[in-house]
mmCIF file as gemmi writes it, N, C-alpha and C atoms, coordinates in Angstrom:
data_model
loop_
_atom_site.group_PDB
_atom_site.id
_atom_site.type_symbol
_atom_site.label_atom_id
_atom_site.label_alt_id
_atom_site.label_comp_id
_atom_site.label_asym_id
_atom_site.label_entity_id
_atom_site.label_seq_id
_atom_site.pdbx_PDB_ins_code
_atom_site.Cartn_x
_atom_site.Cartn_y
_atom_site.Cartn_z
_atom_site.occupancy
_atom_site.B_iso_or_equiv
_atom_site.pdbx_formal_charge
_atom_site.auth_seq_id
_atom_site.auth_asym_id
_atom_site.pdbx_PDB_model_num
ATOM 1 N N . MET Axp A 1 ? 105.99 205.436 54.152 1 0 ? 1 A 1
ATOM 2 C CA . MET Axp A 1 ? 104.973 204.573 54.718 1 0 ? 1 A 1
ATOM 3 C C . MET Axp A 1 ? 104.204 203.923 53.576 1 0 ? 1 A 1
ATOM 4 N N . ASP Axp A 2 ? 104.097 202.618 53.581 1 0 ? 2 A 1
ATOM 5 C CA . ASP Axp A 2 ? 103.383 201.878 52.553 1 0 ? 2 A 1
ATOM 6 C C . ASP Axp A 2 ? 101.929 201.689 52.993 1 0 ? 2 A 1
ATOM 7 N N . LEU Axp A 3 ? 100.996 202.347 52.303 1 0 ? 3 A 1
ATOM 8 C CA . LEU Axp A 3 ? 99.59 202.286 52.672 1 0 ? 3 A 1
ATOM 9 C C . LEU Axp A 3 ? 98.943 200.954 52.304 1 0 ? 3 A 1
ATOM 10 N N . GLU Axp A 4 ? 99.63 200.146 51.547 1 0 ? 4 A 1
ATOM 11 C CA . GLU Axp A 4 ? 99.105 198.835 51.158 1 0 ? 4 A 1
ATOM 12 C C . GLU Axp A 4 ? 99.69 197.709 52.007 1 0 ? 4 A 1
ATOM 13 N N . SER Axp A 5 ? 100.578 198.029 52.942 1 0 ? 5 A 1
ATOM 14 C CA . SER Axp A 5 ? 101.229 196.995 53.749 1 0 ? 5 A 1
ATOM 15 C C . SER Axp A 5 ? 100.226 196.328 54.683 1 0 ? 5 A 1
ATOM 16 N N . ALA Axp A 6 ? 100.553 195.138 55.083 1 0 ? 6 A 1
ATOM 17 C CA . ALA Axp A 6 ? 99.693 194.391 56.001 1 0 ? 6 A 1
ATOM 18 C C . ALA Axp A 6 ? 99.566 195.11 57.341 1 0 ? 6 A 1
ATOM 19 N N . ALA Axp A 7 ? 100.66 195.721 57.793 1 0 ? 7 A 1
ATOM 20 C CA . ALA Axp A 7 ? 100.626 196.427 59.078 1 0 ? 7 A 1
ATOM 21 C C . ALA Axp A 7 ? 99.646 197.601 59.031 1 0 ? 7 A 1
ATOM 22 N N . PHE Axp A 8 ? 99.664 198.358 57.933 1 0 ? 8 A 1
ATOM 23 C CA . PHE Axp A 8 ? 98.762 199.497 57.839 1 0 ? 8 A 1
ATOM 24 C C . PHE Axp A 8 ? 97.317 199.037 57.692 1 0 ? 8 A 1
ATOM 25 N N . GLN Axp A 9 ? 97.083 197.954 56.966 1 0 ? 9 A 1
ATOM 26 C CA . GLN Axp A 9 ? 95.735 197.417 56.826 1 0 ? 9 A 1
ATOM 27 C C . GLN Axp A 9 ? 95.202 196.957 58.18 1 0 ? 9 A 1
ATOM 28 N N . ASP Axp A 10 ? 96.061 196.345 58.99 1 0 ? 10 A 1
ATOM 29 C CA . ASP Axp A 10 ? 95.672 195.939 60.335 1 0 ? 10 A 1
ATOM 30 C C . ASP Axp A 10 ? 95.35 197.158 61.188 1 0 ? 10 A 1
ATOM 31 N N . TYR Axp A 11 ? 96.151 198.206 61.064 1 0 ? 11 A 1
ATOM 32 C CA . TYR Axp A 11 ? 95.905 199.448 61.793 1 0 ? 11 A 1
ATOM 33 C C . TYR Axp A 11 ? 94.548 200.04 61.407 1 0 ? 11 A 1
ATOM 34 N N . LYS Axp A 12 ? 94.216 200.037 60.103 1 0 ? 12 A 1
ATOM 35 C CA . LYS Axp A 12 ? 92.937 200.586 59.653 1 0 ? 12 A 1
ATOM 36 C C . LYS Axp A 12 ? 91.774 199.826 60.276 1 0 ? 12 A 1
ATOM 37 N N . LEU Axp A 13 ? 91.897 198.505 60.342 1 0 ? 13 A 1
ATOM 38 C CA . LEU Axp A 13 ? 90.854 197.696 60.955 1 0 ? 13 A 1
ATOM 39 C C . LEU Axp A 13 ? 90.717 198.044 62.437 1 0 ? 13 A 1
ATOM 40 N N . GLN Axp A 14 ? 91.837 198.13 63.141 1 0 ? 14 A 1
ATOM 41 C CA . GLN Axp A 14 ? 91.816 198.479 64.562 1 0 ? 14 A 1
ATOM 42 C C . GLN Axp A 14 ? 91.246 199.882 64.771 1 0 ? 14 A 1
ATOM 43 N N . ARG Axp A 15 ? 91.592 200.826 63.889 1 0 ? 15 A 1
ATOM 44 C CA . ARG Axp A 15 ? 91.132 202.205 64.014 1 0 ? 15 A 1
ATOM 45 C C . ARG Axp A 15 ? 89.611 202.263 63.975 1 0 ? 15 A 1
ATOM 46 N N . ARG Axp A 16 ? 88.993 201.492 63.076 1 0 ? 16 A 1
ATOM 47 C CA . ARG Axp A 16 ? 87.526 201.472 63.013 1 0 ? 16 A 1
ATOM 48 C C . ARG Axp A 16 ? 86.942 200.933 64.313 1 0 ? 16 A 1
ATOM 49 N N . GLN Axp A 17 ? 87.54 199.876 64.848 1 0 ? 17 A 1
ATOM 50 C CA . GLN Axp A 17 ? 87.042 199.303 66.093 1 0 ? 17 A 1
ATOM 51 C C . GLN Axp A 17 ? 87.241 200.273 67.256 1 0 ? 17 A 1
ATOM 52 N N . TRP Axp A 18 ? 88.368 200.982 67.284 1 0 ? 18 A 1
ATOM 53 C CA . TRP Axp A 18 ? 88.627 201.939 68.355 1 0 ? 18 A 1
ATOM 54 C C . TRP Axp A 18 ? 87.612 203.066 68.333 1 0 ? 18 A 1
ATOM 55 N N . ARG Axp A 19 ? 87.208 203.513 67.145 1 0 ? 19 A 1
ATOM 56 C CA . ARG Axp A 19 ? 86.209 204.579 67.046 1 0 ? 19 A 1
ATOM 57 C C . ARG Axp A 19 ? 84.889 204.159 67.668 1 0 ? 19 A 1
ATOM 58 N N . ALA Axp A 20 ? 84.502 202.915 67.423 1 0 ? 20 A 1
ATOM 59 C CA . ALA Axp A 20 ? 83.213 202.436 67.899 1 0 ? 20 A 1
ATOM 60 C C . ALA Axp A 20 ? 83.228 202.091 69.384 1 0 ? 20 A 1
ATOM 61 N N . THR Axp A 21 ? 84.381 201.778 69.955 1 0 ? 21 A 1
ATOM 62 C CA . THR Axp A 21 ? 84.449 201.371 71.357 1 0 ? 21 A 1
ATOM 63 C C . THR Axp A 21 ? 85.369 202.288 72.148 1 0 ? 21 A 1
ATOM 64 N N . ASP Axp A 22 ? 85.189 203.565 71.99 1 0 ? 22 A 1
ATOM 65 C CA . ASP Axp A 22 ? 86.035 204.544 72.673 1 0 ? 22 A 1
ATOM 66 C C . ASP Axp A 22 ? 85.822 204.465 74.181 1 0 ? 22 A 1
ATOM 67 N N . GLU Axp A 23 ? 86.885 204.275 74.915 1 0 ? 23 A 1
ATOM 68 C CA . GLU Axp A 23 ? 86.82 204.192 76.372 1 0 ? 23 A 1
ATOM 69 C C . GLU Axp A 23 ? 86.943 205.567 77.028 1 0 ? 23 A 1
ATOM 70 N N . TYR Axp A 24 ? 87.122 206.598 76.228 1 0 ? 24 A 1
ATOM 71 C CA . TYR Axp A 24 ? 87.327 207.941 76.763 1 0 ? 24 A 1
ATOM 72 C C . TYR Axp A 24 ? 86.246 208.882 76.25 1 0 ? 24 A 1
ATOM 73 N N . LYS Axp A 25 ? 84.989 208.519 76.504 1 0 ? 25 A 1
ATOM 74 C CA . LYS Axp A 25 ? 83.859 209.298 76.015 1 0 ? 25 A 1
ATOM 75 C C . LYS Axp A 25 ? 83.779 210.666 76.675 1 0 ? 25 A 1
ATOM 76 N N . ASN Axp A 26 ? 84.218 210.764 77.914 1 0 ? 26 A 1
ATOM 77 C CA . ASN Axp A 26 ? 84.131 212.019 78.642 1 0 ? 26 A 1
ATOM 78 C C . ASN Axp A 26 ? 85.538 212.394 79.101 1 0 ? 26 A 1
ATOM 79 N N . PRO Axp A 27 ? 86.273 213.2 78.314 1 0 ? 27 A 1
ATOM 80 C CA . PRO Axp A 27 ? 87.667 213.492 78.644 1 0 ? 27 A 1
ATOM 81 C C . PRO Axp A 27 ? 87.83 214.584 79.695 1 0 ? 27 A 1
ATOM 82 N N . GLY Axp A 28 ? 86.752 214.963 80.378 1 0 ? 28 A 1
ATOM 83 C CA . GLY Axp A 28 ? 86.824 216.025 81.376 1 0 ? 28 A 1
ATOM 84 C C . GLY Axp A 28 ? 87.505 215.559 82.648 1 0 ? 28 A 1
ATOM 85 N N . PRO Axp A 29 ? 87.31 216.287 83.73 1 0 ? 29 A 1
ATOM 86 C CA . PRO Axp A 29 ? 87.926 215.921 85.001 1 0 ? 29 A 1
ATOM 87 C C . PRO Axp A 29 ? 87.454 214.551 85.495 1 0 ? 29 A 1
ATOM 88 N N . ILE Axp A 30 ? 88.15 214.019 86.45 1 0 ? 30 A 1
ATOM 89 C CA . ILE Axp A 30 ? 87.797 212.717 87.009 1 0 ? 30 A 1
ATOM 90 C C . ILE Axp A 30 ? 86.357 212.758 87.495 1 0 ? 30 A 1
ATOM 91 N N . GLN Axp A 31 ? 85.597 211.761 87.111 1 0 ? 31 A 1
ATOM 92 C CA . GLN Axp A 31 ? 84.19 211.688 87.494 1 0 ? 31 A 1
ATOM 93 C C . GLN Axp A 31 ? 84.052 210.767 88.699 1 0 ? 31 A 1
ATOM 94 N N . PHE Axp A 32 ? 83.397 211.256 89.747 1 0 ? 32 A 1
ATOM 95 C CA . PHE Axp A 32 ? 83.224 210.452 90.95 1 0 ? 32 A 1
ATOM 96 C C . PHE Axp A 32 ? 81.873 209.764 90.982 1 0 ? 32 A 1
ATOM 97 N N . THR Axp A 33 ? 81.044 210.049 89.996 1 0 ? 33 A 1
ATOM 98 C CA . THR Axp A 33 ? 79.761 209.358 89.886 1 0 ? 33 A 1
ATOM 99 C C . THR Axp A 33 ? 79.754 208.605 88.568 1 0 ? 33 A 1
ATOM 100 N N . HIS Axp A 34 ? 79.002 207.547 88.547 1 0 ? 34 A 1
ATOM 101 C CA . HIS Axp A 34 ? 78.948 206.735 87.339 1 0 ? 34 A 1
ATOM 102 C C . HIS Axp A 34 ? 77.491 206.564 86.953 1 0 ? 34 A 1
ATOM 103 N N . HIS Axp A 35 ? 77.166 207.034 85.74 1 0 ? 35 A 1
ATOM 104 C CA . HIS Axp A 35 ? 75.813 206.888 85.217 1 0 ? 35 A 1
ATOM 105 C C . HIS Axp A 35 ? 75.886 205.948 84.023 1 0 ? 35 A 1
ATOM 106 N N . GLU Axp A 36 ? 75.656 204.677 84.291 1 0 ? 36 A 1
ATOM 107 C CA . GLU Axp A 36 ? 75.822 203.666 83.252 1 0 ? 36 A 1
ATOM 108 C C . GLU Axp A 36 ? 74.905 203.925 82.061 1 0 ? 36 A 1
ATOM 109 N N . THR Axp A 37 ? 73.705 204.43 82.314 1 0 ? 37 A 1
ATOM 110 C CA . THR Axp A 37 ? 72.764 204.694 81.225 1 0 ? 37 A 1
ATOM 111 C C . THR Axp A 37 ? 73.315 205.747 80.275 1 0 ? 37 A 1
ATOM 112 N N . ILE Axp A 38 ? 73.878 206.829 80.809 1 0 ? 38 A 1
ATOM 113 C CA . ILE Axp A 38 ? 74.428 207.898 79.986 1 0 ? 38 A 1
ATOM 114 C C . ILE Axp A 38 ? 75.637 207.382 79.209 1 0 ? 38 A 1
ATOM 115 N N . ASP Axp A 39 ? 76.495 206.629 79.884 1 0 ? 39 A 1
ATOM 116 C CA . ASP Axp A 39 ? 77.673 206.079 79.213 1 0 ? 39 A 1
ATOM 117 C C . ASP Axp A 39 ? 77.272 205.174 78.047 1 0 ? 39 A 1
ATOM 118 N N . ARG Axp A 40 ? 76.269 204.339 78.264 1 0 ? 40 A 1
ATOM 119 C CA . ARG Axp A 40 ? 75.828 203.419 77.229 1 0 ? 40 A 1
ATOM 120 C C . ARG Axp A 40 ? 75.235 204.193 76.046 1 0 ? 40 A 1
ATOM 121 N N . GLU Axp A 41 ? 74.452 205.242 76.323 1 0 ? 41 A 1
ATOM 122 C CA . GLU Axp A 41 ? 73.863 206.052 75.253 1 0 ? 41 A 1
ATOM 123 C C . GLU Axp A 41 ? 74.949 206.712 74.411 1 0 ? 41 A 1
ATOM 124 N N . CYS Axp A 42 ? 75.986 207.261 75.057 1 0 ? 42 A 1
ATOM 125 C CA . CYS Axp A 42 ? 77.081 207.9 74.322 1 0 ? 42 A 1
ATOM 126 C C . CYS Axp A 42 ? 77.811 206.889 73.458 1 0 ? 42 A 1
ATOM 127 N N . SER Axp A 43 ? 78.095 205.717 74.025 1 0 ? 43 A 1
ATOM 128 C CA . SER Axp A 43 ? 78.819 204.689 73.29 1 0 ? 43 A 1
ATOM 129 C C . SER Axp A 43 ? 78.018 204.233 72.073 1 0 ? 43 A 1
ATOM 130 N N . ASP Axp A 44 ? 76.716 204.031 72.244 1 0 ? 44 A 1
ATOM 131 C CA . ASP Axp A 44 ? 75.865 203.605 71.128 1 0 ? 44 A 1
ATOM 132 C C . ASP Axp A 44 ? 75.825 204.673 70.041 1 0 ? 44 A 1
ATOM 133 N N . THR Axp A 45 ? 75.72 205.937 70.449 1 0 ? 45 A 1
ATOM 134 C CA . THR Axp A 45 ? 75.673 207.034 69.489 1 0 ? 45 A 1
ATOM 135 C C . THR Axp A 45 ? 76.956 207.097 68.686 1 0 ? 45 A 1
ATOM 136 N N . TYR Axp A 46 ? 78.106 207.008 69.347 1 0 ? 46 A 1
ATOM 137 C CA . TYR Axp A 46 ? 79.386 207.03 68.644 1 0 ? 46 A 1
ATOM 138 C C . TYR Axp A 46 ? 79.514 205.841 67.699 1 0 ? 46 A 1
ATOM 139 N N . GLY Axp A 47 ? 79.101 204.691 68.144 1 0 ? 47 A 1
ATOM 140 C CA . GLY Axp A 47 ? 79.177 203.498 67.307 1 0 ? 47 A 1
ATOM 141 C C . GLY Axp A 47 ? 78.353 203.65 66.04 1 0 ? 47 A 1
ATOM 142 N N . HIS Axp A 48 ? 77.107 204.152 66.17 1 0 ? 48 A 1
ATOM 143 C CA . HIS Axp A 48 ? 76.253 204.354 65.001 1 0 ? 48 A 1
ATOM 144 C C . HIS Axp A 48 ? 76.836 205.405 64.066 1 0 ? 48 A 1
ATOM 145 N N . MET Axp A 49 ? 77.391 206.467 64.643 1 0 ? 49 A 1
ATOM 146 C CA . MET Axp A 49 ? 77.94 207.554 63.842 1 0 ? 49 A 1
ATOM 147 C C . MET Axp A 49 ? 79.08 207.045 62.96 1 0 ? 49 A 1
ATOM 148 N N . PHE Axp A 50 ? 80.01 206.29 63.518 1 0 ? 50 A 1
ATOM 149 C CA . PHE Axp A 50 ? 81.15 205.825 62.74 1 0 ? 50 A 1
ATOM 150 C C . PHE Axp A 50 ? 80.769 204.701 61.787 1 0 ? 50 A 1
ATOM 151 N N . THR Axp A 51 ? 79.819 203.862 62.167 1 0 ? 51 A 1
ATOM 152 C CA . THR Axp A 51 ? 79.353 202.82 61.259 1 0 ? 51 A 1
ATOM 153 C C . THR Axp A 51 ? 78.699 203.46 60.046 1 0 ? 51 A 1
ATOM 154 N N . GLU Axp A 52 ? 77.861 204.469 60.271 1 0 ? 52 A 1
ATOM 155 C CA . GLU Axp A 52 ? 77.197 205.152 59.17 1 0 ? 52 A 1
ATOM 156 C C . GLU Axp A 52 ? 78.222 205.856 58.278 1 0 ? 52 A 1
ATOM 157 N N . THR Axp A 53 ? 79.232 206.469 58.873 1 0 ? 53 A 1
ATOM 158 C CA . THR Axp A 53 ? 80.277 207.135 58.093 1 0 ? 53 A 1
ATOM 159 C C . THR Axp A 53 ? 81.008 206.127 57.222 1 0 ? 53 A 1
ATOM 160 N N . ASP Axp A 54 ? 81.345 204.975 57.759 1 0 ? 54 A 1
ATOM 161 C CA . ASP Axp A 54 ? 82.026 203.944 56.976 1 0 ? 54 A 1
ATOM 162 C C . ASP Axp A 54 ? 81.148 203.461 55.825 1 0 ? 54 A 1
ATOM 163 N N . ASN Axp A 55 ? 79.837 203.314 56.078 1 0 ? 55 A 1
ATOM 164 C CA . ASN Axp A 55 ? 78.922 202.887 55.023 1 0 ? 55 A 1
ATOM 165 C C . ASN Axp A 55 ? 78.841 203.933 53.912 1 0 ? 55 A 1
ATOM 166 N N . LEU Axp A 56 ? 78.75 205.215 54.292 1 0 ? 56 A 1
ATOM 167 C CA . LEU Axp A 56 ? 78.689 206.283 53.294 1 0 ? 56 A 1
ATOM 168 C C . LEU Axp A 56 ? 79.972 206.348 52.477 1 0 ? 56 A 1
ATOM 169 N N . THR Axp A 57 ? 81.094 206.221 53.148 1 0 ? 57 A 1
ATOM 170 C CA . THR Axp A 57 ? 82.388 206.243 52.454 1 0 ? 57 A 1
ATOM 171 C C . THR Axp A 57 ? 82.479 205.086 51.464 1 0 ? 57 A 1
ATOM 172 N N . ALA Axp A 58 ? 82.038 203.915 51.859 1 0 ? 58 A 1
ATOM 173 C CA . ALA Axp A 58 ? 82.065 202.751 50.962 1 0 ? 58 A 1
ATOM 174 C C . ALA Axp A 58 ? 81.154 202.975 49.762 1 0 ? 58 A 1
ATOM 175 N N . GLU Axp A 59 ? 79.993 203.581 49.983 1 0 ? 59 A 1
ATOM 176 C CA . GLU Axp A 59 ? 79.067 203.841 48.877 1 0 ? 59 A 1
ATOM 177 C C . GLU Axp A 59 ? 79.647 204.859 47.894 1 0 ? 59 A 1
ATOM 178 N N . ILE Axp A 60 ? 80.272 205.908 48.419 1 0 ? 60 A 1
ATOM 179 C CA . ILE Axp A 60 ? 80.906 206.913 47.559 1 0 ? 60 A 1
ATOM 180 C C . ILE Axp A 60 ? 82.034 206.283 46.751 1 0 ? 60 A 1
ATOM 181 N N . THR Axp A 61 ? 82.85 205.474 47.4 1 0 ? 61 A 1
ATOM 182 C CA . THR Axp A 61 ? 83.942 204.794 46.696 1 0 ? 61 A 1
ATOM 183 C C . THR Axp A 61 ? 83.399 203.896 45.591 1 0 ? 61 A 1
ATOM 184 N N . GLY Axp A 62 ? 82.339 203.185 45.874 1 0 ? 62 A 1
ATOM 185 C CA . GLY Axp A 62 ? 81.726 202.317 44.871 1 0 ? 62 A 1
ATOM 186 C C . GLY Axp A 62 ? 81.215 203.106 43.675 1 0 ? 62 A 1
ATOM 187 N N . LEU Axp A 63 ? 80.568 204.237 43.946 1 0 ? 63 A 1
ATOM 188 C CA . LEU Axp A 63 ? 80.078 205.079 42.85 1 0 ? 63 A 1
ATOM 189 C C . LEU Axp A 63 ? 81.229 205.614 42.001 1 0 ? 63 A 1
ATOM 190 N N . CYS Axp A 64 ? 82.297 206.056 42.657 1 0 ? 64 A 1
ATOM 191 C CA . CYS Axp A 64 ? 83.46 206.562 41.916 1 0 ? 64 A 1
ATOM 192 C C . CYS Axp A 64 ? 84.072 205.478 41.046 1 0 ? 64 A 1
ATOM 193 N N . ASN Axp A 65 ? 84.176 204.269 41.573 1 0 ? 65 A 1
ATOM 194 C CA . ASN Axp A 65 ? 84.714 203.154 40.785 1 0 ? 65 A 1
ATOM 195 C C . ASN Axp A 65 ? 83.81 202.833 39.602 1 0 ? 65 A 1
ATOM 196 N N . SER Axp A 66 ? 82.497 202.879 39.829 1 0 ? 66 A 1
ATOM 197 C CA . SER Axp A 66 ? 81.544 202.607 38.757 1 0 ? 66 A 1
ATOM 198 C C . SER Axp A 66 ? 81.645 203.661 37.655 1 0 ? 66 A 1
ATOM 199 N N . ILE Axp A 67 ? 81.742 204.93 38.057 1 0 ? 67 A 1
ATOM 200 C CA . ILE Axp A 67 ? 81.889 206.007 37.079 1 0 ? 67 A 1
ATOM 201 C C . ILE Axp A 67 ? 83.176 205.818 36.295 1 0 ? 67 A 1
ATOM 202 N N . GLN Axp A 68 ? 84.247 205.487 36.993 1 0 ? 68 A 1
ATOM 203 C CA . GLN Axp A 68 ? 85.534 205.279 36.318 1 0 ? 68 A 1
ATOM 204 C C . GLN Axp A 68 ? 85.424 204.168 35.271 1 0 ? 68 A 1
ATOM 205 N N . ASN Axp A 69 ? 84.764 203.081 35.612 1 0 ? 69 A 1
ATOM 206 C CA . ASN Axp A 69 ? 84.599 201.979 34.66 1 0 ? 69 A 1
ATOM 207 C C . ASN Axp A 69 ? 83.72 202.385 33.479 1 0 ? 69 A 1
ATOM 208 N N . ASP Axp A 70 ? 82.672 203.166 33.758 1 0 ? 70 A 1
ATOM 209 C CA . ASP Axp A 70 ? 81.756 203.583 32.703 1 0 ? 70 A 1
ATOM 210 C C . ASP Axp A 70 ? 82.418 204.517 31.694 1 0 ? 70 A 1
ATOM 211 N N . VAL Axp A 71 ? 83.3 205.397 32.177 1 0 ? 71 A 1
ATOM 212 C CA . VAL Axp A 71 ? 83.89 206.384 31.268 1 0 ? 71 A 1
ATOM 213 C C . VAL Axp A 71 ? 85.019 205.801 30.413 1 0 ? 71 A 1
ATOM 214 N N . LEU Axp A 72 ? 85.535 204.665 30.765 1 0 ? 72 A 1
ATOM 215 C CA . LEU Axp A 72 ? 86.628 204.067 29.99 1 0 ? 72 A 1
ATOM 216 C C . LEU Axp A 72 ? 86.235 203.793 28.538 1 0 ? 72 A 1
ATOM 217 N N . PHE Axp A 73 ? 84.985 203.412 28.326 1 0 ? 73 A 1
ATOM 218 C CA . PHE Axp A 73 ? 84.564 203.001 26.993 1 0 ? 73 A 1
ATOM 219 C C . PHE Axp A 73 ? 83.419 203.85 26.456 1 0 ? 73 A 1
ATOM 220 N N . SER Axp A 74 ? 83.242 205.036 27.007 1 0 ? 74 A 1
ATOM 221 C CA . SER Axp A 74 ? 82.139 205.887 26.572 1 0 ? 74 A 1
ATOM 222 C C . SER Axp A 74 ? 82.455 206.57 25.245 1 0 ? 74 A 1
ATOM 223 N N . GLU Axp A 75 ? 81.457 206.574 24.376 1 0 ? 75 A 1
ATOM 224 C CA . GLU Axp A 75 ? 81.589 207.266 23.096 1 0 ? 75 A 1
ATOM 225 C C . GLU Axp A 75 ? 80.893 208.615 23.132 1 0 ? 75 A 1
ATOM 226 N N . HIS Axp A 76 ? 80.258 208.929 24.231 1 0 ? 76 A 1
ATOM 227 C CA . HIS Axp A 76 ? 79.454 210.142 24.345 1 0 ? 76 A 1
ATOM 228 C C . HIS Axp A 76 ? 80.185 211.18 25.182 1 0 ? 76 A 1
ATOM 229 N N . ARG Axp A 77 ? 80.924 212.049 24.507 1 0 ? 77 A 1
ATOM 230 C CA . ARG Axp A 77 ? 81.734 213.057 25.183 1 0 ? 77 A 1
ATOM 231 C C . ARG Axp A 77 ? 80.882 213.971 26.067 1 0 ? 77 A 1
ATOM 232 N N . HIS Axp A 78 ? 79.683 214.312 25.631 1 0 ? 78 A 1
ATOM 233 C CA . HIS Axp A 78 ? 78.838 215.216 26.411 1 0 ? 78 A 1
ATOM 234 C C . HIS Axp A 78 ? 78.475 214.607 27.773 1 0 ? 78 A 1
ATOM 235 N N . LEU Axp A 79 ? 78.354 213.291 27.848 1 0 ? 79 A 1
ATOM 236 C CA . LEU Axp A 79 ? 78.077 212.643 29.13 1 0 ? 79 A 1
ATOM 237 C C . LEU Axp A 79 ? 79.299 212.712 30.045 1 0 ? 79 A 1
ATOM 238 N N . LEU Axp A 80 ? 80.483 212.58 29.457 1 0 ? 80 A 1
ATOM 239 C CA . LEU Axp A 80 ? 81.708 212.685 30.244 1 0 ? 80 A 1
ATOM 240 C C . LEU Axp A 80 ? 81.872 214.093 30.802 1 0 ? 80 A 1
ATOM 241 N N . VAL Axp A 81 ? 81.574 215.102 29.993 1 0 ? 81 A 1
ATOM 242 C CA . VAL Axp A 81 ? 81.677 216.494 30.446 1 0 ? 81 A 1
ATOM 243 C C . VAL Axp A 81 ? 80.689 216.742 31.578 1 0 ? 81 A 1
ATOM 244 N N . ALA Axp A 82 ? 79.476 216.234 31.467 1 0 ? 82 A 1
ATOM 245 C CA . ALA Axp A 82 ? 78.474 216.406 32.526 1 0 ? 82 A 1
ATOM 246 C C . ALA Axp A 82 ? 78.907 215.712 33.814 1 0 ? 82 A 1
ATOM 247 N N . ALA Axp A 83 ? 79.444 214.499 33.684 1 0 ? 83 A 1
ATOM 248 C CA . ALA Axp A 83 ? 79.903 213.769 34.871 1 0 ? 83 A 1
ATOM 249 C C . ALA Axp A 83 ? 81.058 214.499 35.541 1 0 ? 83 A 1
ATOM 250 N N . LEU Axp A 84 ? 81.994 214.994 34.742 1 0 ? 84 A 1
ATOM 251 C CA . LEU Axp A 84 ? 83.136 215.723 35.288 1 0 ? 84 A 1
ATOM 252 C C . LEU Axp A 84 ? 82.685 216.987 36.012 1 0 ? 84 A 1
ATOM 253 N N . SER Axp A 85 ? 81.751 217.708 35.419 1 0 ? 85 A 1
ATOM 254 C CA . SER Axp A 85 ? 81.237 218.926 36.043 1 0 ? 85 A 1
ATOM 255 C C . SER Axp A 85 ? 80.566 218.618 37.388 1 0 ? 85 A 1
ATOM 256 N N . SER Axp A 86 ? 79.787 217.561 37.426 1 0 ? 86 A 1
ATOM 257 C CA . SER Axp A 86 ? 79.109 217.174 38.675 1 0 ? 86 A 1
ATOM 258 C C . SER Axp A 86 ? 80.109 216.774 39.75 1 0 ? 86 A 1
ATOM 259 N N . LEU Axp A 87 ? 81.128 216.022 39.362 1 0 ? 87 A 1
ATOM 260 C CA . LEU Axp A 87 ? 82.147 215.6 40.328 1 0 ? 87 A 1
ATOM 261 C C . LEU Axp A 87 ? 82.936 216.787 40.866 1 0 ? 87 A 1
ATOM 262 N N . LYS Axp A 88 ? 83.259 217.741 40.006 1 0 ? 88 A 1
ATOM 263 C CA . LYS Axp A 88 ? 83.972 218.94 40.464 1 0 ? 88 A 1
ATOM 264 C C . LYS Axp A 88 ? 83.114 219.735 41.438 1 0 ? 88 A 1
ATOM 265 N N . SER Axp A 89 ? 81.816 219.847 41.162 1 0 ? 89 A 1
ATOM 266 C CA . SER Axp A 89 ? 80.918 220.558 42.066 1 0 ? 89 A 1
ATOM 267 C C . SER Axp A 89 ? 80.84 219.868 43.425 1 0 ? 89 A 1
ATOM 268 N N . ALA Axp A 90 ? 80.736 218.539 43.402 1 0 ? 90 A 1
ATOM 269 C CA . ALA Axp A 90 ? 80.683 217.788 44.66 1 0 ? 90 A 1
ATOM 270 C C . ALA Axp A 90 ? 81.961 217.988 45.456 1 0 ? 90 A 1
ATOM 271 N N . LYS Axp A 91 ? 83.109 217.982 44.782 1 0 ? 91 A 1
ATOM 272 C CA . LYS Axp A 91 ? 84.399 218.191 45.45 1 0 ? 91 A 1
ATOM 273 C C . LYS Axp A 91 ? 84.464 219.574 46.081 1 0 ? 91 A 1
ATOM 274 N N . GLN Axp A 92 ? 83.971 220.591 45.372 1 0 ? 92 A 1
ATOM 275 C CA . GLN Axp A 92 ? 83.975 221.954 45.921 1 0 ? 92 A 1
ATOM 276 C C . GLN Axp A 92 ? 83.097 222.056 47.165 1 0 ? 92 A 1
ATOM 277 N N . VAL Axp A 93 ? 81.957 221.4 47.137 1 0 ? 93 A 1
ATOM 278 C CA . VAL Axp A 93 ? 81.056 221.415 48.303 1 0 ? 93 A 1
ATOM 279 C C . VAL Axp A 93 ? 81.721 220.734 49.491 1 0 ? 93 A 1
ATOM 280 N N . ILE Axp A 94 ? 82.342 219.592 49.268 1 0 ? 94 A 1
ATOM 281 C CA . ILE Axp A 94 ? 83.021 218.862 50.345 1 0 ? 94 A 1
ATOM 282 C C . ILE Axp A 94 ? 84.152 219.711 50.922 1 0 ? 94 A 1
ATOM 283 N N . ASN Axp A 95 ? 84.946 220.336 50.057 1 0 ? 95 A 1
ATOM 284 C CA . ASN Axp A 95 ? 86.039 221.182 50.531 1 0 ? 95 A 1
ATOM 285 C C . ASN Axp A 95 ? 85.526 222.372 51.344 1 0 ? 95 A 1
ATOM 286 N N . ALA Axp A 96 ? 84.45 222.992 50.877 1 0 ? 96 A 1
ATOM 287 C CA . ALA Axp A 96 ? 83.897 224.141 51.593 1 0 ? 96 A 1
ATOM 288 C C . ALA Axp A 96 ? 83.356 223.731 52.961 1 0 ? 96 A 1
ATOM 289 N N . LEU Axp A 97 ? 82.689 222.611 53.037 1 0 ? 97 A 1
ATOM 290 C CA . LEU Axp A 97 ? 82.135 222.153 54.311 1 0 ? 97 A 1
ATOM 291 C C . LEU Axp A 97 ? 83.229 221.711 55.292 1 0 ? 97 A 1
ATOM 292 N N . SER Axp A 98 ? 84.303 221.14 54.751 1 0 ? 98 A 1
ATOM 293 C CA . SER Axp A 98 ? 85.369 220.671 55.647 1 0 ? 98 A 1
ATOM 294 C C . SER Axp A 98 ? 86.184 221.844 56.223 1 0 ? 98 A 1
ATOM 295 N N . GLN Axp A 99 ? 86.146 222.992 55.563 1 0 ? 99 A 1
ATOM 296 C CA . GLN Axp A 99 ? 86.876 224.158 56.054 1 0 ? 99 A 1
ATOM 297 C C . GLN Axp A 99 ? 86.085 224.954 57.08 1 0 ? 99 A 1
ATOM 298 N N . SER Axp A 100 ? 84.782 224.739 57.131 1 0 ? 100 A 1
ATOM 299 C CA . SER Axp A 100 ? 83.967 225.507 58.088 1 0 ? 100 A 1
ATOM 300 C C . SER Axp A 100 ? 83.799 224.793 59.396 1 0 ? 100 A 1
């Protein structure tokens, strides 16, 4: 599977839209009553949650790219060691939280 292909890029765009406009908010048994207010609140909450996640992911990616550019020409080894240590710690925290 080519992750850079146009088809996969289109899928990624659709996936973000599907997250925000999920038509299956309540996957339980068939509902015979309809509470439009509750449905709208759930949809808005899901939309905000995924939008915020995408924003955070973009910010993290930007920081990683900036760090990568900064370390290419650094003459200060001690700063590189500190940055590497911080990144390893962040990775360990993310891994621990994702397993729980």
